[in-house]
C-alpha positions in Angstrom: 15.3 13.8 -25.7 18.6 12.4 -24.5 21.7 12.9 -26.7 25.0 11.2 -26.1 28.0 12.4 -28.3 31.5 11.0 -28.4 34.6 12.3 -30.2 38.3 11.6 -30.2 41.5 13.2 -31.4 42.1 16.7 -32.7 38.5 17.2 -34.0 36.6 20.3 -32.9 34.8 19.8 -29.6 31.6 17.9 -29.8 31.7 17.0 -33.5 31.1 13.3 -34.0 33.3 11.3 -36.5 31.8 8.2 -38.1 33.7 5.5 -39.9 32.8 2.2 -41.3 35.0 -0.9 -41.0 35.1 -3.9 -43.2 35.0 -7.3 -41.4 37.8 -8.3 -43.7 40.3 -5.7 -42.3 43.0 -7.4 -40.3 43.7 -6.1 -36.8 47.5 -6.8 -36.9 50.3 -6.2 -39.3 52.6 -9.1 -40.3 54.9 -8.5 -37.3 52.0 -8.9 -34.9 52.1 -5.3 -33.7 48.7 -3.7 -33.1 47.7 -1.4 -35.9 46.4 2.2 -35.4 43.0 0.8 -36.3 43.2 -1.6 -33.4 44.2 1.1 -31.0 41.3 3.3 -32.2 38.9 0.4 -31.7 40.1 -0.1 -28.2 39.6 3.6 -27.4 36.2 3.5 -28.9 35.2 0.5 -26.8 36.5 2.1 -23.6 34.7 5.3 -24.3 31.5 3.5 -25.1 31.7 1.9 -21.7 32.1 5.3 -20.2 29.1 6.6 -22.1 26.9 3.8 -20.7 28.2 4.4 -17.2 27.4 8.1 -17.3 24.0 7.4 -18.7 23.3 4.9 -15.8 24.6 7.4 -13.2 22.5 10.2 -14.5 19.3 8.1 -14.3 19.4 8.4 -10.5 18.6 12.1 -10.5 15.1 11.4 -12.1 15.4 14.9 -13.7 17.4 16.4 -16.5 21.2 15.8 -16.5 23.7 17.4 -18.8 27.3 16.3 -19.0 30.3 17.5 -21.1 33.9 16.4 -20.4 36.9 17.2 -22.5 40.4 15.8 -22.1 42.2 19.1 -22.9 45.5 17.6 -24.1 43.9 15.2 -26.7 40.5 16.6 -27.6 38.8 13.4 -26.5 35.3 14.0 -25.2 32.2 12.4 -23.8 28.8 14.0 -23.3 25.2 13.6 -22.4 22.6 16.2 -23.4 25.5 18.5 -23.9 23.6 21.1 -26.0 20.5 21.3 -23.8 19.9 24.4 -21.7 20.3 24.2 -17.9 19.9 27.0 -15.3 23.4 28.0 -14.2 22.7 29.6 -10.8 26.1 30.5 -9.3 28.1 28.8 -12.2 27.6 32.2 -13.9 29.9 33.8 -11.3 32.9 32.3 -13.3 32.3 34.4 -16.5 31.6 37.4 -14.3 35.0 36.9 -12.6 36.7 36.4 -15.9 35.2 39.6 -17.3 36.4 41.6 -14.3 39.9 40.2 -14.6 39.9 41.1 -18.3 39.1 44.7 -17.2 41.9 44.5 -14.6 44.3 43.5 -17.4 43.1 46.4 -19.5 43.6 48.9 -16.6 39.9 49.7 -16.4 39.6 48.2 -12.9 42.2 47.7 -10.2 42.3 44.8 -7.7 43.1 47.2 -4.8 40.2 49.5 -5.9 37.7 50.0 -3.1 34.0 49.5 -3.7 31.3 50.5 -1.3 28.8 47.7 -0.7 25.6 49.1 0.7 22.5 47.5 2.2 20.8 48.1 -1.1 23.2 45.7 -2.7 22.4 42.8 -0.4 20.6 39.9 -1.9 17.6 38.4 0.0 17.9 36.5 3.2 17.0 33.2 1.6 20.1 33.5 -0.7 23.7 32.9 0.3 25.7 36.0 1.2 28.3 35.9 3.9 29.1 39.6 3.2 25.5 40.6 4.1 25.7 38.4 7.2 29.1 39.7 8.4 28.6 43.4 7.5 24.8 44.1 8.0 25.3 47.9 7.6 27.5 47.6 4.6 31.2 47.6 4.0 33.9 49.1 1.7 35.8 46.2 0.1 38.5 45.9 -2.5 37.9 44.3 -5.9 40.3 41.6 -4.8 38.3 40.9 -1.7 35.0 40.8 -3.7 36.6 38.3 -6.1 37.4 36.1 -3.1 33.9 36.3 -1.6 32.4 35.5 -5.0 34.6 32.5 -6.0 35.6 31.1 -2.7 32.3 31.5 -0.9 29.9 31.9 -3.8 28.6 35.1 -2.3 25.6 36.5 -4.3 26.1 40.1 -3.1 29.7 40.1 -4.2 28.6 38.7 -7.6 26.1 41.4 -8.1 28.4 44.2 -7.1 31.2 42.9 -9.4 28.7 42.5 -12.3 27.6 46.2 -11.8 31.3 47.3 -11.6 32.0 45.4 -14.9 29.2 47.2 -16.6 26.2 44.9 -16.2 25.0 41.7 -17.9 25.4 43.1 -21.4 29.2 43.5 -20.9 29.5 40.0 -19.5 27.6 38.7 -22.5 29.8 40.6 -24.9 32.9 39.1 -23.2 31.4 35.6 -23.8 30.7 36.5 -27.5 34.3 37.6 -27.9 35.4 34.2 -26.7 33.0 32.6 -29.3 30.7 31.1 -26.6 27.1 31.3 -27.7 25.1 29.0 -25.5 25.6 30.8 -22.2 23.2 33.5 -21.4 23.5 36.1 -18.5 20.6 38.5 -18.1 19.9 39.0 -14.4 21.4 39.6 -11.0 21.3 37.1 -8.1 19.1 39.6 -6.3 16.6 39.3 -9.1 16.7 35.5 -8.9 15.7 35.7 -5.2 12.7 37.8 -6.1 11.6 35.8 -9.1 12.8 32.2 -9.1 11.6 31.7 -12.7 14.4 34.0 -13.9 17.0 31.3 -13.3 15.7 29.5 -16.4 16.6 32.4 -18.7 20.2 32.6 -17.2 21.3 29.3 -18.7 24.2 27.4 -20.3 24.7 24.2 -22.2 27.3 21.8 -20.7 29.1 22.2 -24.0 29.4 26.0 -23.6 30.5 25.6 -20.0 33.4 23.4 -21.1 34.2 25.8 -23.8 34.5 28.5 -21.2 36.7 26.3 -19.0 38.9 25.6 -22.1 39.3 29.3 -22.7 40.4 29.8 -19.1 42.8 26.9 -19.3 44.3 28.3 -22.5 44.6 31.8 -21.1 42.6 33.3 -24.0 42.4 37.0 -23.5 43.7 36.8 -19.9 47.1 37.7 -18.5 49.2 35.1 -16.6 48.4 36.8 -13.3 44.7 36.9 -14.0 44.7 33.3 -15.0 46.6 32.3 -11.8 44.3 34.3 -9.5 41.1 32.8 -11.0 42.4 29.2 -10.8 43.7 29.8 -7.3 40.3 31.0 -6.1 38.5 28.2 -7.9 40.8 25.5 -6.4 40.4 26.9 -2.9 36.6 27.3 -3.2 34.9 25.8 -0.2 31.6 25.1 -1.9 30.4 21.7 -3.2 33.0 19.4 -1.6 30.7 16.4 -2.4 30.3 17.3 -6.1 33.1 17.1 -8.6 35.7 16.5 -5.8 33.5 14.1 -3.8 34.9 10.8 -5.0 38.3 11.8 -6.3 41.5 11.0 -4.4 42.3 13.4 -1.6 44.6 16.2 -2.7 43.3 16.2 -6.3 43.5 19.7 -7.8 40.0 20.7 -8.9 39.4 24.3 -10.0 35.7 24.6 -10.0 32.5 26.6 -9.7 29.3 25.3 -8.3 25.7 26.5 -8.8 22.7 25.6 -6.6 19.0 26.6 -6.6 16.4 26.4 -3.9 13.8 23.6 -3.8 10.2 24.3 -4.6 7.4 21.8 -4.4 9.9 19.0 -4.0 11.8 19.9 -7.2 15.3 21.4 -7.2 15.9 23.4 -10.3 19.8 23.4 -10.3 22.6 21.4 -8.7 25.7 22.1 -10.8 29.5 22.0 -10.8 31.9 22.8 -13.6 35.7 22.7 -13.3 39.1 21.7 -14.5 40.5 18.5 -12.9 44.2 17.7 -12.9 44.8 14.0 -13.5 47.7 12.0 -11.9 49.2 11.6 -15.4 49.5 15.4 -15.6 46.7 15.8 -18.1 43.6 18.0 -17.5 39.8 17.4 -17.8 37.4 20.3 -18.3 34.0 19.0 -17.1 30.5 20.3 -16.6 27.7 18.4 -14.8 24.3 20.0 -14.6 21.4 18.3 -12.6 18.1 20.1 -13.3 14.5 19.7 -12.1 15.2 16.8 -9.9 12.9 15.5 -7.1 15.7 13.6 -5.4 17.5 14.7 -2.2 20.8 16.6 -2.1 22.9 13.5 -1.5 21.6 11.9 -4.6 21.9 14.9 -6.8 25.5 15.6 -5.6 26.2 11.9 -6.0 25.4 12.1 -9.7 28.0 14.8 -10.1 30.6 13.0 -8.0 30.1 9.6 -9.7 30.3 11.2 -13.1 33.6 12.9 -12.3 34.9 9.7 -10.8 34.0 7.7 -14.0 35.8 10.2 -16.2 38.8 10.2 -13.8 39.0 6.4 -13.9 38.8 6.4 -17.7 41.3 9.1 -18.5 43.8 8.6 -15.7 45.1 5.5 -17.4 
């Protein structure tokens, strides 16, 4: 069942405020200046238009679409199916990276620490791993290099090695719990995904939880300034998904993001995702998550849903 939520102002994320208005209330004060009520009604109307636009965009996927977008400076939000569960695929590399950087801050891990990547660490050939392809007999890499492979290239082998270094899925999950994020579940490695495609559905997130994670990153919660800067740098320079969140935004727009993509089985693609922080021309920032699940449409259509959603949000909140 589809759910669309809308909030504004300093309310907690994804709570909906309802108010009744008497038809006898005047829209202007005696001087003719618009009242606060008039301004609020204008914002409500504009956001209702945005809601309808996102709903229409999502219908093209002919699958399940989840959206959450938060204007970080004001708390204004728009969402579609924001509490539903969607397979993350490589989106889950972001919390893995944040957990590793938390351990770097604590002195448990060092960025220049060398880690041996062996053939046993390689994910399957049907999955994306430039490390496996470049170093077929294995390679010793630093944590810093592995972070780059994971967030710049979305390398599955790098992700699994860093997850193991951090202490495994339970440690990643505990980190999310510490941040107060409940609806994001990490249980398996990417190597396991490749061997059993059904596992992707138990490694899920809600769009709302993904935006909460992005907000925690933006606010530097539990991360040093240097850790924050490295994560955002790698996410901004990521080469994956150029036709997703960034696809219809003006050239040069700063988008710190992480994509996630599944394979296609029997004509259905389980996951085409992108989450990120977009810097608007007015200096404000949008945390946005778009998940497209179980879609029979081609890649251009699925990615188009993500790009058009980001563009609609951009057009609304850049004003």
